[in-house]
C-alpha positions as CSV (number, residue, x, y, z in Angstrom):
1,M,10.1,-11.5,12.0
2,K,12.0,-14.7,11.7
3,T,15.2,-14.7,13.6
4,E,16.8,-18.2,12.9
5,P,18.9,-18.5,9.6
6,Y,17.0,-19.2,6.4
7,K,18.7,-20.5,3.2
8,K,17.2,-18.1,0.7
9,I,16.0,-14.6,0.3
10,L,13.4,-13.7,-2.4
11,I,12.8,-10.1,-3.2
12,F,9.8,-8.9,-5.2
13,D,9.0,-5.6,-6.8
14,V,5.2,-5.2,-6.6
15,D,3.6,-3.2,-9.5
16,G,4.3,-4.8,-12.7
17,T,6.0,-7.7,-11.2
18,L,3.4,-9.3,-9.0
19,C,0.3,-7.6,-10.4
20,D,-0.8,-4.8,-12.6
21,I,-0.8,-1.3,-11.3
22,N,-3.8,-0.9,-8.9
23,K,-4.9,-4.5,-9.5
24,P,-5.0,-7.4,-7.1
25,I,-2.6,-10.4,-7.3
26,N,-3.9,-13.6,-8.7
27,K,-4.9,-16.2,-6.1
28,E,-2.4,-18.9,-7.3
29,L,0.5,-16.5,-7.0
30,V,-0.6,-15.4,-3.6
31,T,-0.6,-19.1,-2.5
32,A,2.9,-19.4,-3.8
33,L,4.1,-16.1,-1.9
34,Q,2.4,-17.5,1.2
35,R,4.6,-20.7,1.0
36,I,7.7,-18.8,0.5
37,D,6.9,-16.5,3.2
38,K,6.8,-19.6,5.7
39,K,9.8,-21.4,4.3
40,D,12.4,-18.7,3.3
41,I,12.7,-14.9,3.7
42,L,10.3,-12.9,1.6
43,V,10.8,-9.3,0.8
44,L,8.5,-6.7,-1.0
45,A,10.6,-4.0,-2.5
46,S,8.7,-1.1,-4.0
47,G,8.6,2.6,-4.5
48,K,5.3,2.8,-2.5
49,P,5.6,3.7,1.2
50,F,5.5,1.4,4.3
51,G,1.9,2.0,5.1
52,Y,0.7,0.9,1.7
53,L,2.8,-2.1,1.4
54,A,2.1,-3.2,5.1
55,G,-1.5,-3.2,4.5
56,F,-0.9,-5.1,1.0
57,A,1.1,-7.7,2.8
58,R,-1.3,-8.3,5.7
59,Q,-4.3,-8.7,3.3
60,L,-2.1,-11.5,1.6
61,A,-1.5,-13.1,4.9
62,L,2.3,-12.7,4.5
63,E,3.1,-12.9,8.3
64,N,6.8,-12.7,8.2
65,C,7.4,-10.4,5.1
66,I,9.9,-7.7,5.2
67,I,9.0,-4.3,3.6
68,V,11.4,-2.3,1.6
69,G,9.8,1.1,0.8
70,E,10.3,4.1,-1.2
71,N,12.9,2.5,-3.4
72,G,15.1,1.4,-0.5
73,A,14.7,4.5,1.7
74,T,13.1,2.5,4.4
75,I,13.3,-1.1,5.5
76,N,10.6,-2.4,8.0
77,Y,11.2,-5.9,9.3
78,S,7.5,-6.7,9.7
79,A,4.2,-5.7,8.1
80,T,2.8,-4.5,11.6
81,F,2.2,-1.1,13.0
82,P,4.6,-0.4,14.5
83,P,7.0,-2.8,12.8
84,V,9.2,-4.9,15.1
85,S,12.3,-2.9,13.9
86,Y,13.1,-0.7,11.0
87,Y,15.6,1.4,9.2
88,H,15.5,4.8,7.4
89,I,18.1,6.5,5.4
90,D,19.4,9.8,6.7
91,I,18.5,12.7,4.3
92,S,20.4,15.9,4.2
93,N,18.9,19.4,4.8
94,K,19.9,20.4,1.1
95,T,17.8,17.5,-0.2
96,I,14.8,18.4,2.0
97,E,15.1,21.9,0.3
98,I,15.3,20.4,-3.1
99,F,12.3,18.3,-2.6
100,S,10.4,21.1,-1.2
101,H,11.2,23.4,-4.2
102,I,10.2,20.6,-6.6
103,K,6.9,20.0,-4.8
104,N,6.0,23.7,-4.6
105,T,6.8,24.2,-8.3
106,F,4.7,21.2,-9.3
107,K,1.9,22.6,-7.0
108,S,1.9,25.8,-8.8
109,K,1.9,24.2,-12.3
110,F,-0.5,21.4,-11.9
111,K,-2.6,22.4,-8.9
112,N,-5.1,19.7,-8.2
113,K,-4.3,17.8,-11.4
114,I,-1.5,15.8,-9.4
115,W,-1.4,13.8,-6.2
116,F,1.6,13.4,-3.8
117,Q,2.3,10.1,-2.4
118,P,2.4,10.3,1.3
119,N,6.2,9.3,1.6
120,D,8.4,9.4,4.7
121,I,11.6,10.2,2.6
122,N,11.1,10.5,-1.1
123,L,9.0,12.7,-3.4
124,T,6.5,10.8,-5.6
125,I,4.0,12.5,-7.9
126,F,1.2,10.9,-9.8
127,P,-1.1,12.7,-12.3
128,I,-4.7,12.4,-11.5
129,N,-5.5,11.6,-15.0
130,I,-3.0,9.0,-16.5
131,E,-3.3,10.9,-19.8
132,D,-1.2,13.8,-18.3
133,I,1.7,11.4,-17.4
134,E,3.8,12.6,-20.3
135,E,3.4,16.1,-19.3
136,V,4.4,15.2,-15.7
137,H,7.4,13.5,-16.9
138,S,8.4,16.3,-19.2
139,F,8.0,18.9,-16.4
140,A,10.1,16.7,-14.0
141,K,13.1,16.7,-16.3
142,Q,14.1,20.3,-15.4
143,F,14.7,19.1,-11.8
144,E,17.3,16.3,-12.6
145,A,20.4,17.1,-10.6
146,E,23.5,15.6,-9.2
147,D,22.0,15.4,-5.6
148,I,19.0,13.3,-6.5
149,H,17.8,10.5,-8.6
150,T,14.7,10.8,-10.9
151,Y,12.7,7.7,-11.8
152,Y,10.1,7.7,-14.6
153,H,7.2,5.2,-14.1
154,K,4.2,4.4,-16.3
155,D,1.9,6.2,-13.7
156,S,4.3,8.6,-11.8
157,V,7.6,10.1,-11.3
158,D,10.0,9.6,-8.3
159,F,12.7,11.9,-6.9
160,T,15.1,10.2,-4.4
161,P,18.3,11.3,-2.7
162,K,21.3,9.9,-4.2
163,G,23.5,7.2,-2.4
164,F,20.7,4.8,-1.8
165,N,18.4,2.6,-3.9
166,K,16.8,-0.9,-3.8
167,G,20.4,-2.3,-4.2
168,T,21.8,-0.6,-1.1
169,A,18.7,-2.1,0.9
170,V,19.5,-5.7,-0.6
171,D,23.1,-5.1,0.8
172,I,21.7,-4.3,4.4
173,L,19.5,-7.5,4.2
174,L,22.2,-9.8,3.0
175,K,24.5,-8.7,5.9
176,K,21.7,-8.8,8.4
177,F,20.8,-12.4,7.6
178,N,24.2,-13.6,6.5
179,I,23.0,-14.7,3.2
180,S,25.1,-15.0,0.0
181,K,24.3,-13.5,-3.4
182,Q,24.0,-17.0,-4.7
183,D,21.0,-17.6,-2.5
184,L,19.4,-14.1,-3.4
185,Y,16.6,-14.2,-5.9
186,V,15.4,-10.9,-7.2
187,F,12.2,-10.2,-9.4
188,G,11.4,-6.9,-11.0
189,D,10.3,-5.0,-14.1
190,G,11.6,-1.3,-14.0
191,T,14.8,0.8,-14.0
192,N,14.3,1.4,-10.4
193,D,14.7,-2.3,-10.0
194,L,18.1,-2.6,-11.7
195,P,20.2,-1.7,-8.6
196,M,18.8,-4.9,-6.9
197,L,18.6,-7.0,-10.0
198,T,22.5,-6.5,-10.5
199,K,23.1,-7.9,-7.0
200,T,22.7,-11.6,-7.9
201,P,23.0,-14.0,-10.9
202,N,19.5,-14.9,-9.9
203,A,17.8,-12.1,-11.4
204,Y,14.4,-12.2,-13.1
205,L,12.1,-9.8,-15.2
206,V,8.5,-9.9,-15.4
207,N,6.6,-8.6,-18.4
208,S,9.6,-6.3,-19.1
209,K,12.8,-5.9,-21.0
210,L,15.5,-3.5,-19.6
211,E,18.2,-1.9,-21.7
212,N,21.8,-3.1,-21.4
213,F,20.5,-5.9,-18.9
214,E,20.3,-9.5,-19.3
215,P,18.2,-11.4,-16.7
216,K,18.6,-15.1,-16.0
217,K,15.1,-15.4,-17.3
218,T,12.0,-13.3,-18.4
219,F,8.5,-14.3,-17.4
220,N,6.0,-13.0,-19.9
221,N,3.1,-13.1,-17.6
222,Y,2.2,-13.7,-13.9
223,E,1.2,-17.4,-14.8
224,E,4.8,-18.2,-15.9
225,L,6.2,-16.5,-12.7
226,T,3.7,-18.5,-10.5
227,N,4.7,-21.8,-12.2
228,F,8.4,-21.0,-11.6
229,L,7.9,-20.3,-8.0
230,N,5.9,-23.6,-7.6
231,M,8.6,-25.5,-9.2
232,N,11.6,-24.0,-7.4
233,F,10.4,-22.8,-3.9
């Protein structure tokens, strides 16, 4: 992890922002990210857990990358095992019980037709067959409650404790590195990215439109994003 001050911090969602779901990042974009990783502060912020994202970052040779996992529930200040330092949110016993109930109810309903992402904090459920995603989403709606957030993705559903998100993780990083919001650049594509996108005027969407949110710019494909990064960073 870099300890000296850096001017800019760039935060990227992964799926849909840097690459398609379960697909690799194109080589030109990888080269741009490697350059940023050496020059500024590069952060990957995803709903995926640390182990997944750490392997992802290491294979891209992002040696200084910070990992924000599980929609902001965890922050790991390196992609190493173990990380050089880390942060996890506190989760209440009530929320643990809610997640346990949701998980058991899903198991009873779907059995081996679903898969649970191996998280530290959140509960994330994928259908084995993507054609079942609408049924999974529909079933999840009964668990929407004041104590948790529910995020619906193209391939899964996330249940997270309230009081944290990618935006709260951004606040922690800005304070730690003493960086202003003017030097914060955020790139995303989904509703779970909104809490971090709204933290800065330098907010960019990739392959997406979000209701009631106007980004600084929208990139229609990964090539446009790559060209922008090459020109500006």
